[in-house]
N, C-alpha and C positions, 0 to 999 in steps of 0.2 A: 701230763696233768695240768689242769688250770685250778689254782687256788686263789680264793679271795678272802681277804681278812678285813673286817671293819674295826674301827677304833673311834674314840672321841666321845662316846656316850657318858652320861652321868647324871646327876641330879642338879637341877636349876630351878630357880624361882620363875613364876609367870612374869613375862616380859623380858626375860633374860635370853641369852644366846649360847648356841653351841655349834662347833663345826665337826661333822663326822668325816672320817676319812675311810677309804677303801683301797687297799693295795692288792694289785694282782700279780701273779707269779710270772706271767708272760707279758711281752710287749704288747701294747694296744694295737700297734701297727696301724692299719687304716680302719679298723673296727671301732666305730663310735656308738654302737648299739649297747648301752648299758642303763642301768636304772637303779633307783632306791624304792624300797617297799617298807612297809611297817605292819605290825601285828600286835594286837592286844589279846591276852588270854580270853578265849571264848568268842572271839570275834573273827571275822574273815580277814585274810590279808588283804591289804589295799595298796595300790600303787600311790607313790608320792611324787617322783620326778623321774624323768628320762631323757637321754640324749640319743639321737638318731644317727644314721650313717652320713648325714650332711653336717653334723655337728650342732643341729638345732636342738633346743631344749624344750621341754614340755612340764607342765605342772598340774597337779590335781588342784580343783577349785579351793579346797580348804587349806592350802598352803601358799597359793599364788600370791606374790607380793611380799611374802615373808621368807620364802626358801629360796636358795640359789644353787643350782648344780653347776659344778665346774670340773675341769679334767686337766691334769698335768701329764702331757704325753712323754715328757722326758723322764719323769719319775714313775710312770705307770700307776698314778694315783688319782682317784675321783673323789671329790668332796661334795658335801652337802652342807651349806651354810645355812643355819636355822636362826632366824631372828624373831623377836616379839613372840617367843613361845608361850603356848596356852596350856592349860592342864589337859586338854584333850589330845594334845600331841604326844602324851605319854604312851609308849609303845617300845617294842623291840624293832630296831631298824636294820634292814638287810640291804646289801648291795647285791646286784646280779648282773650277769653278762649273757647276751644271747649267743647261740651257736650259729653255724652257718646257715641253718634253715629258718632262723629269725625267731627261734623260741628261747626263753630265758632258761637255759640249761644249767649255768653254773652260778651257785650261791655261796655266800658267806654264812658264818655262824650267827651274825647279828650282834648288835650293841644295843644295851638298854639305855633308854632315855626316860627320865621321870621329871615331871614338871609339877611343882607344888604351886597351889593357888593361895 
């Protein structure tokens, strides 16, 4: 079994910062294919940031320059540092991991982020 658990969400004022964490039950090994997603009730889930098999990171345009994805291989933890938060960043944030076929198969339960303006 592969289990992912998000933490670090909460309520913050616009312009503030939060750091989300995603712990995974198994070693990352050489698998760097993971990502962060978010979803607001009534809206479609959207990608936020990802890390590929080469360790390269990518970001959605609406968070570029504000959010940073990182990974601690020794602790099997992935982070999402969120700075200069905006009210539109309010959502439930999920971490996910790809399977061997390149599909995001494993998902956490999410952590809520609420940004007040």
